[in-house]
C-alpha positions in Angstrom: -3.8 -153.2 57.8 -5.4 -155.5 60.3 -8.3 -156.0 58.1 -6.1 -156.9 55.1 -4.2 -159.3 57.1 -7.3 -161.3 58.0 -8.4 -161.4 54.4 -5.1 -162.7 53.2 -4.9 -165.4 55.9 -8.4 -166.6 54.9 -7.7 -166.6 51.2 -4.3 -168.4 51.7 -5.9 -171.0 53.9 -8.7 -171.7 51.5 -6.2 -172.2 48.7 -4.5 -175.0 50.5 -7.2 -176.9 52.4 -10.8 -178.0 51.9 -13.5 -175.8 53.4 -14.4 -178.5 55.9 -10.9 -178.6 57.2 -10.7 -174.8 57.2 -13.9 -174.7 59.2 -12.3 -177.0 61.8 -9.3 -174.7 62.2 -10.9 -171.3 62.6 -13.3 -169.9 65.3 -16.8 -169.0 64.3 -16.1 -165.4 65.2 -12.9 -165.3 63.1 -14.7 -166.7 60.1 -17.7 -164.4 60.3 -15.3 -161.4 60.7 -13.3 -162.6 57.6 -16.6 -162.9 55.7 -17.5 -159.3 56.8 -14.1 -158.0 55.6 -13.9 -160.1 52.5 -16.2 -157.8 50.5 -18.3 -154.7 51.0 -20.8 -156.4 48.7 -23.7 -157.7 50.8 -24.3 -160.6 48.4 -20.7 -161.9 48.7 -20.7 -161.4 52.5 -24.0 -163.1 53.1 -23.1 -166.0 50.8 -19.8 -166.5 52.7 -21.4 -166.5 56.1 -24.2 -168.9 55.0 -21.7 -171.3 53.6 -19.7 -171.2 56.9 -22.9 -171.8 58.9 -23.8 -174.9 56.9 -20.3 -176.2 57.3 -20.6 -175.8 61.1 -24.2 -177.1 61.3 -24.6 -179.5 58.3 -27.6 -181.2 59.9 -29.6 -178.0 59.8 -32.9 -177.9 58.0 -34.0 -174.7 56.3 -36.2 -173.8 59.2 -33.1 -173.9 61.5 -31.3 -171.4 59.2 -34.5 -169.3 59.1 -34.6 -169.2 62.9 -31.0 -168.2 63.1 -31.4 -165.4 60.6 -34.6 -164.1 62.3 -33.0 -164.1 65.8 -30.0 -162.2 64.3 -32.3 -159.5 62.9 -34.9 -159.2 65.7 -33.6 -161.0 68.8 -36.0 -162.7 71.1 -39.2 -164.0 69.5 -41.3 -163.0 72.6 -41.1 -160.4 75.3 -39.6 -161.4 78.6 -40.7 -159.6 81.7 -40.7 -162.2 84.5 -37.3 -162.5 86.1 -38.3 -165.3 88.5 -39.9 -167.2 85.6 -36.6 -166.9 83.6 -34.6 -168.2 86.6 -37.0 -171.2 87.0 -36.9 -172.0 83.3 -33.1 -172.0 83.2 -32.9 -174.1 86.3 -35.4 -176.6 84.9 -33.5 -176.8 81.6 -30.2 -177.5 83.4 -31.6 -180.1 85.8 -33.6 -182.0 83.2 -31.1 -182.1 80.3 -29.0 -185.1 79.5 -25.4 -184.9 80.7 -24.2 -185.4 77.1 -25.7 -182.0 76.4 -23.1 -180.2 78.6 -19.9 -179.9 76.8 -17.6 -176.8 76.9 -19.7 -173.7 77.1 -19.9 -171.7 73.9 -21.1 -168.4 72.5 -21.3 -167.2 68.9 -22.5 -164.3 66.9 -25.3 -165.0 64.5 -24.9 -164.6 60.8 -25.9 -161.6 58.8 -26.4 -158.6 61.1 -24.5 -159.5 64.2 -27.1 -157.8 66.3 -27.6 -160.7 68.8 -25.4 -163.4 70.4 -26.4 -167.0 71.3 -25.0 -167.7 74.8 -24.8 -171.2 76.2 -26.5 -171.5 79.6 -23.7 -173.9 80.5 -21.9 -170.8 81.5 -24.5 -170.5 84.3 -24.2 -174.2 85.1 -20.5 -173.9 85.5 -20.7 -170.7 87.6 -18.9 -168.5 85.0 -21.9 -166.3 84.6 -24.0 -165.8 87.8 -27.7 -166.6 87.3 -28.8 -163.0 88.2 -26.4 -161.5 85.7 -27.7 -163.8 82.9 -31.3 -163.1 83.7 -30.6 -159.3 83.8 -28.9 -159.5 80.4 -31.9 -161.5 79.1 -34.4 -158.9 80.4 -32.4 -156.0 79.0 -32.2 -157.8 75.6 -36.0 -158.5 75.5 -37.1 -155.3 73.7 -40.2 -155.2 71.6 -39.6 -156.5 68.0 -39.6 -153.7 65.4 -41.0 -156.0 62.8 -41.9 -155.0 59.2 -43.5 -158.1 57.7 -43.0 -157.1 54.1 -39.4 -156.1 54.6 -38.5 -159.2 56.5 -40.3 -161.4 53.9 -38.4 -159.9 51.1 -35.1 -160.2 53.1 -35.8 -163.9 53.8 -36.6 -164.7 50.2 -33.1 -163.3 49.2 -31.5 -165.4 51.9 -33.4 -168.5 50.8 -32.3 -168.0 47.2 -28.6 -168.0 48.4 -29.2 -171.1 50.4 -30.7 -172.9 47.4 -27.3 -172.7 45.6 -24.8 -173.6 48.3 -23.3 -176.9 49.4 -24.2 -178.4 51.7 -27.7 -177.2 51.2 -30.0 -177.0 54.2 -31.9 -180.3 54.6 -35.7 -180.5 53.9 -35.3 -177.4 51.8 -38.5 -177.6 49.7 -40.9 -178.6 52.5 -39.5 -176.1 55.0 -39.6 -173.3 52.3 -43.3 -174.0 51.7 -44.0 -174.0 55.5 -42.1 -170.8 56.1 -43.9 -169.1 53.2 -47.2 -170.1 54.8 -46.0 -168.9 58.1 -45.0 -165.4 56.8 -48.1 -165.1 54.6 -50.3 -165.6 57.7 -48.6 -162.7 59.5 -46.6 -164.9 61.8 -42.8 -165.2 62.0 -41.6 -167.4 64.8 -40.6 -171.1 64.3 -38.9 -173.9 66.3 -35.7 -175.7 65.6 -36.1 -179.0 63.8 -36.0 -182.2 65.8 -32.9 -183.2 63.8 -31.1 -180.0 64.8 -32.0 -180.4 68.4 -31.0 -184.1 68.5 -27.7 -183.5 66.7 -26.4 -180.3 68.4 -28.2 -180.3 71.8 -27.9 -176.6 72.2 -29.1 -174.8 75.3 -28.8 -171.1 74.6 -30.3 -167.7 75.3 -30.4 -164.8 72.9 -28.6 -161.7 74.2 -28.3 -158.3 72.5 -24.8 -157.8 71.3 -24.1 -154.6 73.2 -25.4 -156.2 76.4 -23.4 -159.3 75.9 -20.1 -157.4 75.3 -20.7 -155.1 78.3 -22.1 -157.6 80.9 -21.2 -161.2 79.9 -18.1 -161.2 77.8 -15.9 -159.8 80.6 -16.9 -162.8 82.7 -16.3 -165.2 79.9 -13.1 -163.8 78.5 -10.6 -165.3 81.1 -11.8 -168.8 80.2 -13.0 -168.0 76.7 -13.9 -170.9 74.4 -15.3 -169.6 71.1 -17.0 -172.1 68.9 -14.9 -174.1 66.5 -16.0 -175.0 63.0 
């Protein structure tokens, strides 16, 4: 019954307002949950989520969506074993970032698998999450990537085909598509956010495994919870 209620609310809202306005009304978590409930068909679910992502981040290039999907599937793109190094890097990022970067702290679940969560380090800056708790969560989340290059390449090609047909389409699509193909064909998989994405959204986040986030960090955030708005 609860699932049906969410679906009908989403469908009713979409019937009476443009998607851009709907995106401004619903939290990222609520929309991705609605996309998950909307259909058991993976194609429909993925298409719904990718559209919602592009509405939230219209200045994303294809490489930014690729990075998001990869992080969702595999988590951290490198192993993390040095807790003091992690502390120093977070402190440096907080101290050397422009004050305009620090708005309300946010977290949100990535797109397709919901395996990992992006957590804003502004929670640390504001004292909501203690530094040692954040670093502990990062270390616990930094497991070795179980990466099957052929399987991931095939998965990404399917995602890219969906992105080709949606509006708004990721920026720089053709150039980024060629660059990602070259990356994957060479046996590599990690890429950086585009300069445009970084300049537009000014995000400072860490990737935390979902079970670790919900066990260790969410109870600290929940009393002052501010989920991302579309």
